[in-house]
Each structure stands twice: as C-alpha cells, then as structure tokens.
VOGU-3710 file (C-alpha; in Angstrom, 3 decimals, decimal comma):
1> xxxxxxxxxx> -7,120/-17,861/-38,120  -9,746/-19,599/-40,414  -11,067/-20,713/-43,534  -13,479/-20,953/-45,904  -14,838/-23,099/-48,597  -17,969/-24,592/-50,012  -18,625/-28,296/-47,612  -19,539/-30,208/-50,530  -15,083/-30,360/-51,161  -15,342/-32,266/-47,978
11> xxxxxxxxxx> -11,638/-31,824/-47,477  -9,720/-28,550/-46,573  -8,363/-27,238/-50,059  -5,419/-24,207/-48,716  -5,093/-22,556/-52,004  -8,811/-22,885/-52,915  -10,221/-21,603/-49,286  -10,737/-17,712/-48,080  -8,540/-17,400/-45,790  -9,759/-14,694/-43,038
21> xxxxxxxxxx> -8,704/-12,857/-39,962  -11,250/-13,765/-37,102  -14,619/-15,728/-37,072  -16,857/-12,813/-37,725  -14,612/-12,266/-41,197  -15,339/-16,091/-41,552  -19,134/-15,101/-41,160  -19,413/-12,686/-43,720  -17,425/-14,259/-46,282  -19,405/-17,306/-46,179
31> xxxxxxxxxx> -22,081/-14,844/-46,298  -21,035/-13,643/-49,328  -20,768/-16,823/-51,186  -24,350/-17,578/-51,022  -25,018/-13,215/-52,532  -23,416/-14,185/-54,822  -25,056/-17,386/-55,941  -22,191/-19,402/-57,174  -22,699/-21,774/-54,204  -26,245/-22,542/-54,640
41> xxxxxxxxxx> -27,919/-24,673/-52,727  -24,615/-25,887/-51,134  -24,237/-24,851/-47,392  -20,179/-23,635/-46,260  -17,794/-25,200/-44,034  -15,711/-22,533/-41,940  -11,773/-24,410/-40,014  -10,390/-23,372/-37,952  -7,047/-23,069/-38,636  -4,136/-24,836/-36,673
51> xxxxxxxxxx> -1,175/-25,605/-35,895  -1,350/-29,163/-37,596  -4,233/-30,567/-39,193  -6,866/-27,859/-39,952  -10,228/-28,428/-38,158  -13,786/-28,572/-39,265  -15,270/-25,784/-36,846  -18,692/-24,483/-38,452  -21,048/-25,687/-41,452  -23,010/-22,324/-42,134
61> xxxxxxxxxx> -26,760/-23,302/-43,944  -28,139/-21,224/-46,997  -30,742/-19,859/-44,656  -27,212/-18,655/-42,378  -27,983/-20,810/-39,928  -24,944/-22,733/-37,783  -24,271/-25,814/-36,021  -20,754/-27,109/-34,636  -18,500/-29,755/-36,447  -18,834/-31,810/-33,232
71> xxxxxxxx> -18,438/-31,992/-29,660  -15,021/-34,035/-29,807  -13,258/-31,534/-32,014  -14,790/-28,212/-30,117  -13,125/-30,611/-26,806  -9,546/-30,225/-28,516  -9,270/-26,432/-28,346  -10,865/-26,024/-24,382
//
C-alpha cells in the first residue's frame, strides 16, 4: 500500500493523505492533485506504507518527473 500527500507537509498525515492500492495508482493520484491546481507550486510525496513507520518513497515534481527519496530507505525494502 501507498499514500500520497503534498511534500511540504513533511510528516506523514494518516488522515489527510490519499491512500492507494498500488504505486501506479499513487502516480495517478499525484497527477490528479496537479491537475486540480489545489497544490500549485508544490511537489507531491508518495509514501510506502509498512507495518511500522511509513517511508518516504518517491517525490513527484510539478513536471511529473520523479526521484526516489534515499538509497538507504530503499535498501530497507530489498
């Protein structure tokens, strides 16, 4: 499971984030946030939901390019 919220929220907001069923669904939700203009000028963060703490997974920029957050965080899941 994944969740999407504006990157400028900094901390994961369980109730404010949009929860998704897959990573591709998360990308579509991020694109929808950009399309509405509600988050103008702000990037989106996709969080990987785990049985413990959520992990910042992918940052989606306004031009819809992406960056994985950190190698260390990704290494935890491999």
